[in-house]
C-alpha positions as CSV (number, residue, x, y, z in Angstrom):
1,M,57.5,60.1,102.0
2,S,61.0,58.8,103.0
3,I,64.2,60.1,101.4
4,F,64.7,56.7,99.7
5,M,61.4,56.9,98.0
6,L,62.0,60.5,97.0
7,V,65.4,59.7,95.4
8,L,63.9,56.6,93.7
9,A,61.0,58.6,92.3
10,L,63.4,61.3,91.0
11,I,65.6,58.6,89.3
12,V,62.5,57.0,87.7
13,L,61.2,60.3,86.5
14,G,64.7,61.1,85.0
15,I,64.9,57.8,83.2
16,A,61.3,58.1,81.9
17,G,62.1,61.6,80.6
18,Y,65.3,60.5,79.0
19,S,63.5,57.5,77.4
20,L,60.7,59.8,76.0
21,V,63.2,62.3,74.5
22,Y,65.3,59.4,73.1
23,T,62.3,57.8,71.6
24,F,61.1,61.0,69.9
25,R,64.7,61.5,68.6
26,I,64.8,58.0,67.1
27,A,61.3,58.5,65.6
28,G,62.5,61.7,63.9
29,Q,65.4,59.9,62.4
30,E,63.1,57.2,61.1
31,K,61.0,59.8,59.3
32,Q,64.1,61.3,57.7
33,L,65.2,57.9,56.3
34,K,62.1,57.7,54.0
35,G,62.1,54.0,53.4
36,E,65.8,53.1,53.7
37,F,65.7,49.9,55.7
38,D,69.3,48.9,55.9
39,T,71.2,51.9,57.1
40,D,74.5,52.2,59.1
41,I,74.3,52.1,62.9
42,P,75.6,55.4,64.4
43,D,79.2,55.1,65.8
44,V,78.0,56.3,69.3
45,V,75.6,53.3,69.5
46,K,78.2,50.9,68.1
47,E,80.6,52.0,70.9
48,H,78.1,51.8,73.7
49,P,75.0,49.7,72.7
50,Y,74.0,48.9,76.3
51,I,74.6,52.3,77.9
52,R,72.2,53.9,75.3
53,N,69.4,51.6,76.2
54,P,67.1,53.0,78.9
55,V,65.8,49.6,79.9
56,F,69.3,48.4,80.8
57,L,70.0,51.7,82.6
58,S,66.8,51.3,84.8
59,I,67.7,47.7,85.6
60,L,71.3,48.7,86.6
61,I,70.2,51.7,88.7
62,G,67.4,49.7,90.4
63,S,69.8,46.9,91.2
64,I,72.3,49.2,92.7
65,L,69.7,51.0,94.8
66,I,68.2,47.7,96.1
67,T,71.7,46.4,96.9
68,L,72.6,49.6,98.8
69,F,69.2,49.4,100.7
70,I,69.8,45.8,101.7
71,V,73.4,46.5,102.9
72,Y,72.1,49.6,104.8
73,W,69.4,47.6,106.6
74,S,71.8,44.7,107.2
75,I,74.4,47.0,108.9
76,R,71.8,48.8,110.9
77,Y,69.9,45.9,112.3
78,L,72.4,43.1,112.4
79,S,75.2,45.0,114.2
């Protein structure tokens, strides 16, 4: 396994773990609300709604890695 695949696998596992913990935390908050449908959004989420979303994080990290991979191969073989 190449170093690129190892790093990518570790990042994917990290995002998956973070997503799982975050999902369980949100599910716990839903149980505590006990039927209150219209509650306030936490201030942390209001300040950073996109950073707290694991889907956006994975798209951002994946895009950065793909771009770095393309630049690396371009520099290596086109020079």
